[in-house]
Backbone as CSV, one residue per row, in Angstrom:
resi,resn,N_x,N_y,N_z,CA_x,CA_y,CA_z,C_x,C_y,C_z
1,MET,-25.792,-70.833,-77.941,-25.702,-69.586,-77.162,-23.762,-69.276,-76.672
2,ARG,-23.372,-70.616,-77.052,-21.903,-70.223,-76.809,-21.238,-69.834,-77.988
3,LEU,-21.757,-70.166,-79.509,-21.456,-69.823,-80.403,-21.622,-68.113,-80.277
4,LEU,-22.575,-67.666,-79.878,-22.759,-66.046,-80.000,-21.764,-65.827,-78.947
5,GLY,-21.888,-65.958,-77.530,-21.272,-65.953,-76.957,-19.560,-65.383,-77.112
6,ASN,-19.327,-66.600,-77.749,-17.915,-66.549,-78.749,-17.647,-65.669,-79.633
7,LEU,-18.865,-65.214,-80.258,-18.332,-64.126,-81.614,-18.465,-62.816,-81.097
8,LEU,-19.453,-62.659,-79.764,-19.176,-61.321,-79.054,-17.718,-61.071,-78.348
9,TRP,-17.354,-61.886,-77.656,-15.829,-62.292,-77.196,-15.037,-61.542,-77.718
10,LEU,-15.004,-62.299,-79.051,-13.829,-62.171,-80.223,-13.993,-60.842,-80.819
11,VAL,-15.246,-60.340,-81.127,-15.193,-58.636,-81.443,-15.067,-57.462,-80.256
12,LEU,-15.200,-58.145,-78.917,-15.406,-56.957,-77.687,-13.823,-57.214,-77.346
13,GLY,-12.674,-57.939,-77.966,-11.123,-57.878,-77.749,-10.944,-59.388,-77.298
14,GLY,-11.500,-60.019,-77.103,-11.281,-61.135,-77.086,-10.018,-61.619,-78.045
15,LEU,-10.121,-61.162,-79.498,-9.365,-61.443,-80.382,-7.785,-60.966,-79.941
16,LEU,-8.013,-59.460,-79.687,-6.943,-59.047,-79.507,-6.146,-59.570,-78.504
17,VAL,-6.461,-60.342,-77.317,-6.437,-60.646,-75.887,-5.403,-62.350,-76.380
18,ALA,-5.961,-62.680,-77.110,-5.694,-63.733,-77.636,-4.146,-63.971,-78.604
19,LEU,-4.165,-63.137,-79.707,-3.363,-62.401,-80.072,-1.868,-62.382,-79.363
20,GLU,-2.090,-61.596,-78.098,-1.056,-61.149,-77.356,-0.587,-62.202,-76.543
21,TYR,-1.487,-63.215,-76.365,-1.118,-64.713,-75.490,-0.036,-65.447,-76.912
22,ALA,-0.611,-65.113,-78.077,0.047,-66.090,-78.809,1.343,-65.298,-79.263
23,LEU,1.440,-64.215,-79.271,2.822,-63.513,-79.569,3.726,-63.592,-78.369
24,ALA,2.968,-63.803,-77.170,3.817,-63.804,-75.818,4.776,-65.364,-76.153
25,GLY,3.346,-66.035,-76.455,4.344,-67.768,-76.666,5.374,-67.651,-77.527
26,LEU,4.922,-67.069,-78.607,5.973,-67.162,-79.962,7.278,-67.210,-79.288
27,LEU,7.590,-65.710,-78.824,8.644,-64.643,-78.101,9.321,-65.680,-77.091
28,LEU,8.718,-66.336,-76.278,9.045,-67.692,-75.390,9.845,-68.680,-75.668
29,CYS,9.058,-69.193,-76.581,9.478,-70.354,-77.426,10.935,-70.152,-78.313
30,LEU,11.361,-69.141,-78.558,12.490,-68.966,-79.137,13.711,-68.974,-78.115
31,THR,13.521,-69.215,-76.796,14.645,-69.530,-76.072,14.330,-70.785,-75.590
32,LEU,15.436,-71.759,-75.468,15.020,-73.169,-74.719,14.603,-73.446,-73.303
33,ILE,15.201,-72.506,-72.498,14.319,-71.978,-70.843,12.966,-71.557,-71.312
34,GLY,12.413,-70.605,-71.835,11.255,-70.569,-72.152,10.154,-70.863,-72.642
35,ILE,10.218,-72.088,-73.404,9.553,-73.163,-73.981,8.630,-73.679,-73.385
36,PRO,8.833,-74.165,-72.004,7.722,-74.446,-71.008,6.498,-73.271,-70.956
37,PHE,7.314,-72.193,-70.584,6.204,-71.064,-70.239,5.336,-70.604,-71.731
38,GLY,6.175,-70.588,-72.962,5.629,-70.781,-74.219,4.414,-71.479,-74.407
39,LEU,4.270,-72.342,-74.367,3.347,-73.579,-74.211,1.994,-73.138,-73.162
40,GLN,2.336,-72.539,-71.822,1.407,-71.749,-71.279,0.808,-70.871,-72.103
41,CYS,1.240,-69.617,-72.491,0.942,-68.907,-73.125,0.092,-69.503,-74.009
42,PHE,0.508,-70.570,-75.126,-0.517,-70.977,-76.092,-1.999,-71.473,-75.253
43,LYS,-1.223,-72.098,-74.530,-2.979,-72.517,-73.722,-3.794,-71.509,-73.395
44,LEU,-3.511,-70.279,-72.941,-3.966,-69.169,-72.322,-4.626,-68.808,-73.675
45,ALA,-3.816,-68.432,-74.613,-4.393,-68.032,-76.062,-5.527,-69.046,-76.650
46,LEU,-5.805,-70.047,-76.656,-6.745,-71.131,-76.895,-7.842,-70.800,-76.230
47,LEU,-7.629,-70.430,-74.994,-8.881,-70.315,-73.859,-9.264,-68.957,-74.068
48,ALA,-8.518,-68.118,-74.419,-9.043,-66.621,-74.807,-9.622,-66.409,-76.030
49,LEU,-9.081,-67.305,-77.249,-10.026,-67.065,-78.441,-11.801,-67.817,-78.328
50,PHE,-11.543,-68.934,-77.427,-13.102,-69.453,-77.264,-13.368,-70.108,-76.140
51,PRO,-13.631,-68.981,-75.217,-13.726,-69.145,-73.462,-15.210,-69.946,-73.511
52,PHE,-16.229,-69.688,-73.939,-17.765,-70.205,-73.704,-17.349,-71.668,-74.323
53,GLY,-17.843,-72.357,-73.534,-18.323,-73.854,-74.053,-17.088,-74.416,-73.481
54,HIS,-15.542,-73.924,-72.539,-14.723,-74.710,-71.877,-14.303,-74.686,-70.872
55,THR,-13.888,-75.294,-70.106,-13.937,-74.932,-68.737,-12.080,-75.414,-68.173
56,VAL,-11.742,-75.286,-67.073,-10.413,-75.316,-66.474,-10.135,-76.392,-65.583
57,ARG,-9.560,-77.218,-65.880,-9.858,-78.423,-64.417,-8.356,-78.832,-64.192
58,GLU,-8.305,-79.502,-62.997,-6.791,-79.577,-62.597,-6.292,-81.081,-63.269
59,LYS,-4.928,-81.045,-63.802,-4.809,-82.419,-64.370,-4.548,-83.207,-63.190
60,PRO,-3.963,-84.682,-63.292,-3.903,-85.494,-62.453,-2.627,-85.491,-61.879
61,PRO,-2.259,-85.608,-60.605,-1.229,-84.713,-60.044,0.267,-85.685,-60.541
62,ALA,0.473,-86.126,-61.921,1.479,-86.721,-62.353,2.692,-85.565,-62.217
63,THR,2.402,-84.335,-62.162,3.382,-83.303,-62.540,4.219,-83.037,-61.507
64,GLY,3.683,-83.524,-60.100,4.266,-83.164,-59.006,5.116,-81.969,-58.811
65,CYS,6.034,-81.922,-58.164,6.400,-80.603,-57.119,7.180,-80.033,-59.104
66,LEU,7.560,-80.225,-59.709,7.828,-79.492,-61.200,6.534,-78.645,-61.286
67,ALA,5.300,-78.786,-61.206,4.539,-77.963,-61.813,4.521,-76.952,-60.583
68,LEU,4.493,-77.157,-59.652,4.765,-75.925,-58.209,5.866,-75.217,-58.524
69,ALA,6.988,-76.045,-58.579,8.177,-74.537,-58.923,8.034,-73.604,-60.684
70,MET,7.098,-74.603,-61.461,7.197,-73.595,-62.486,6.046,-72.527,-62.349
71,ASN,4.770,-73.246,-61.546,3.946,-72.062,-61.532,4.655,-70.887,-60.489
72,VAL,5.615,-71.427,-59.308,5.812,-69.827,-58.089,7.071,-69.167,-59.579
73,LEU,7.532,-69.806,-60.387,8.647,-69.117,-61.140,7.746,-67.712,-62.370
74,TRP,6.348,-68.597,-62.501,5.663,-67.909,-63.645,5.387,-66.875,-63.303
75,LEU,4.520,-67.100,-61.596,3.849,-66.309,-60.353,5.167,-65.135,-60.295
76,LEU,5.846,-65.253,-60.243,7.252,-63.894,-59.909,7.435,-62.998,-61.174
77,LEU,7.487,-63.856,-62.190,7.522,-63.300,-63.337,6.732,-62.693,-64.275
78,GLY,5.513,-62.693,-63.684,4.558,-61.791,-64.540,3.263,-62.397,-64.407
79,GLY,2.677,-63.534,-63.891,1.653,-64.033,-63.404,0.704,-63.214,-62.694
80,VAL,0.861,-62.751,-61.721,0.476,-61.719,-61.016,-0.336,-60.650,-61.816
81,TRP,0.379,-60.083,-62.636,-0.249,-58.692,-63.163,-1.151,-59.283,-64.519
82,ILE,-0.708,-60.231,-65.331,-1.869,-60.705,-66.120,-3.083,-61.371,-65.106
83,ALA,-2.984,-61.767,-64.203,-3.973,-62.047,-63.630,-4.799,-60.537,-62.770
84,LEU,-4.266,-59.803,-62.636,-5.135,-58.647,-62.267,-5.697,-57.530,-63.555
85,THR,-4.927,-57.704,-64.229,-5.435,-57.552,-65.538,-6.729,-58.108,-65.969
86,HIS,-6.942,-59.364,-65.851,-8.183,-59.960,-66.139,-9.786,-59.739,-65.012
87,LEU,-8.497,-59.576,-63.746,-9.761,-59.008,-62.596,-9.979,-57.699,-62.701
88,ALA,-9.425,-57.051,-63.536,-9.767,-55.341,-63.992,-10.915,-55.614,-64.831
89,ALA,-10.740,-56.393,-65.998,-11.499,-56.620,-66.841,-12.416,-57.149,-66.574
90,ALA,-12.666,-57.872,-65.587,-13.844,-58.851,-65.166,-14.822,-57.898,-64.301
91,LEU,-14.119,-56.638,-63.443,-15.095,-55.754,-62.589,-15.524,-54.420,-63.572
92,VAL,-14.741,-54.238,-64.884,-15.329,-53.636,-65.907,-16.709,-54.077,-66.524
93,CYS,-16.761,-55.538,-67.194,-17.219,-56.127,-67.488,-18.907,-56.457,-66.688
94,ALA,-18.395,-56.749,-65.178,-19.353,-56.737,-64.207,-20.550,-55.807,-63.855
95,ILE,-20.336,-54.712,-64.687,-20.933,-53.393,-64.154,-22.409,-53.446,-64.751
96,THR,-22.535,-54.055,-66.010,-24.011,-54.234,-66.346,-24.172,-55.950,-66.440
97,ILE,-25.550,-55.901,-66.340,-25.919,-57.069,-66.598,-25.640,-58.107,-67.988
98,ILE,-25.614,-57.420,-69.052,-25.295,-57.995,-69.855,-23.560,-58.743,-69.893
99,GLY,-22.798,-57.787,-68.860,-21.387,-58.351,-69.292,-20.927,-59.139,-68.234
100,ILE,-22.193,-59.711,-67.444,-21.611,-60.415,-66.660,-21.161,-61.804,-67.040
101,PRO,-21.703,-62.513,-68.054,-21.116,-63.458,-68.782,-19.528,-63.518,-69.036
102,PHE,-19.310,-62.404,-69.670,-17.696,-62.063,-70.158,-16.918,-61.578,-68.621
103,ALA,-17.374,-61.348,-67.731,-16.705,-61.123,-66.381,-16.159,-62.802,-65.804
104,LEU,-17.387,-63.523,-66.272,-16.783,-64.689,-65.632,-15.621,-65.428,-66.547
105,GLN,-15.878,-65.136,-67.833,-14.677,-65.675,-68.618,-13.684,-65.228,-68.138
106,HIS,-13.576,-63.899,-67.866,-12.238,-63.186,-67.634,-11.858,-63.711,-66.491
107,LEU,-12.628,-64.014,-65.323,-12.126,-64.510,-64.214,-11.539,-66.219,-64.176
108,LYS,-12.290,-66.648,-65.325,-11.603,-67.865,-65.621,-10.267,-68.085,-66.079
109,LEU,-9.971,-66.928,-66.884,-8.709,-66.378,-67.568,-7.605,-66.127,-66.477
110,ALA,-8.372,-65.620,-65.808,-7.416,-65.033,-64.334,-7.080,-66.354,-63.458
111,ARG,-7.535,-67.219,-63.484,-7.301,-68.434,-62.690,-6.288,-69.028,-63.078
112,LEU,-6.538,-69.175,-64.874,-5.258,-69.974,-65.446,-4.306,-69.144,-65.448
113,ALA,-4.452,-67.891,-65.636,-2.957,-66.974,-65.573,-2.494,-66.950,-64.616
114,LEU,-2.679,-67.181,-63.217,-2.271,-67.053,-62.136,-1.180,-68.120,-62.216
115,THR,-1.878,-69.400,-62.138,-0.916,-70.917,-62.047,-1.517,-71.854,-63.422
116,PRO,-0.778,-71.428,-64.567,-1.162,-72.242,-65.381,-0.744,-73.688,-65.252
117,PHE,0.467,-74.040,-64.791,0.816,-75.523,-64.639,0.292,-76.089,-64.001
118,GLY,-0.035,-77.415,-64.812,-0.830,-78.243,-63.795,-2.398,-78.064,-64.275
119,TYR,-2.937,-77.595,-64.924,-4.152,-77.176,-65.423,-4.222,-77.583,-66.944
120,GLU,-5.764,-78.228,-67.127,-5.581,-78.292,-68.735,-7.289,-77.932,-69.366
121,ILE,-7.317,-77.539,-70.366,-8.564,-76.695,-70.827,-9.487,-77.925,-71.469
122,VAL,-10.804,-78.169,-70.904,-11.511,-79.351,-71.016,-12.772,-78.546,-71.843
123,ARG,-13.218,-78.725,-72.920,-14.661,-78.647,-73.602,-15.569,-79.335,-72.847
124,LEU,-16.572,-78.255,-72.533,-17.982,-78.908,-71.895,-18.617,-79.782,-72.865
125,PRO,-19.397,-80.749,-72.367,-20.287,-81.457,-73.453,-21.469,-80.789,-74.073
């Protein structure tokens, strides 16, 4: 079921979303200051590529206040708009019963896009 969900996700726009995140990550990694933000874009690209069968969980609190500061900066520089885009896509997908699983994946991406620092992507068993 995960394979079918991921294939449908890729065909219906997931590949485009993943490429956009990867391109943003590459552009951000061109600057020294943007490298941590670029790595978070790569994390979002990976989840956007294969969202079915993966979940997002909080890392152990070893990152401390640095993750909080980076999340605030991410939020102010565009995280809100990325999350709102995923929320709008989730609303569109949730109109039909068939689109509800895709809406749930957009909500997962919105949660990670809002505050990506301090979270990791975990493959479900």
